[in-house]
N, C-alpha and C positions, 0 to 999 in steps of 0.2 A: 383179882379182877383187873387191877391196874396193869399187871403184866400182860394179860390177854388183850387189853385195849392197846397197849404198846405194840404188841405183835400185829394186831389188826391194822394199826396205823402204819407200821413198817410195811405190811403187805400192800396197803393202799399206795404208799409211796413207791414201792417197787412196780406196781401196776401202772402208776403215772409215768415212771421212767420208761417202762416198756412201750406205753402209748406214744411217748415223745420219740422214741427210737423208730417206732413204726411210721409215725408221721414223717420223720426225716427220710425214711426209705421211700415213702410215697412221693415226697418232693423230688428225690433223685430220679424216680421213674418219670415224673412229669418233665424234669430237665432233659432226660434222655430223649423223650418224645419230641420236645422242642428242638433239640439238636437235629433229630431226623428230619423235622420239618424244614429247618434251615438248609440242610443238605438237598432236600427236594427242590427248594426255591433256587438253589444254585444250579441244579440240573435243568430247571425251566429256563434260566438265563442262558445256559449253554445251548439249549435247543433254539432259543431265539436268535443267538448268534449264527447258528447253522442256517436259520431262515434268511438272515441277512446275506450269507454266502450264496444262497440260492438266488436271491434277488440280483446279486452281482453277476451270476451266470446268465440270468435273463437279460441283463444290460449288455453283456458280451454278445449274446445272440442277436440283439437288435443291431449292434455294430456289424456283425457278420452279414446280416440281411442287407444292410446299406451297401456293403461291399458287393454283394450279389447283384443288387440293382445297378451299381456302377459298371460291373462286368457286362451286364445285359446291354447297357448303353454303348459300351465299347464294341460289343459284338455287332450291334446294329450299324455302327459307323464304319466298322472294318470292312475291308474288301474280302471277297471269298478267298478261301485258301487256308493256309496253315494257321494264320493268326486267329481265324474264326474257330478252328478245331481246338486250338490251345485254350482260347477263352472259354469255350463251351466245356471243356474238360475241367478247367479251374472252377467254373461256375457250378458244375455238378458236384465237385469235391466240396465246395463251400456250402452248397445246399445240404449235403449229407452231414457235414460237420455241424451246421446250424441246427439241423434236426436232432442230431445226437446231443448237442448241448441243451436244446429245449427239453428233451426227454429227461436228461440228467437233472436239470434245474427243477422240472416238475416233480421228479422223484424226491429230490432233496427237500423241496418245499413241503411235500406230503409227509415225509418222514419227520420234518421239524414240527409240522402241525400235529401229527400223531403223538410225538414225544411231549409236546407242550400240553396236549389234552390229557395224556396219561399222568404227567406230572401234576396237573391241576387236580385230577381225581385223587391222586395219592395225597396231595396237600390237604384236600378236603377230608379225606379219611383220617389223616393224622390229626387234623384239628378236632374231629369227632372223638378220636382216641384220647387226645389230651384232655378234652372236656370230660369224657367218661372217667378217666383216671382221677381227675381233680374231684369230680362229684363223689366217686366211690371213696376216695381218701377222706374227704370232708365228712361224709356220712359215717364212715367207720370211726373217725376220731370223735365225732359228736356222740355216737352211741357209747363209746368207751368212757367218755367224760361223764355221761349220764350215769353209767354203771358205777364209776368211782364216786360220784356225788351221792348216789343212793347208799353205797357202802359207808361213806363218811357220815351220812345222816343216821344210818343204823348204829354206827359207833357212838355218835353223840346221844342217841336215844338210849343206848345201853348204859352209857355213862350216867344218865339222869335216872 
């Protein structure tokens, strides 16, 4: 009977070692999920930097618009002739360039906002996934610990 109790105790120890290994595996999964979360945060930061680039393009557009207004004033002061034609051509070119830059800046800002929103959603999903992994791991470890405790209690009962 002592031999069978030793075997049962050894089996219980093996189960405890397996539970510890499984808990370690769960911790590694949680660590991997946390790393993915950190990567997503970096992506959000890069998207924010792209948004700052879009803001710089908008500032450039404002400067071009000021040049357009200056050309208008020069046109009004200039006499008719070739100077007016050249100024109007430059003005039109600057208008087109300003319009193109505004459109590009708007697209870049929209893309940055979309990327930031997607990254925020992914971050939230990762947080949920990490929480679920932690909860599942803790629940499984507690259930196995309870099983081991019951087995140890049964061994103690058999012993008496």
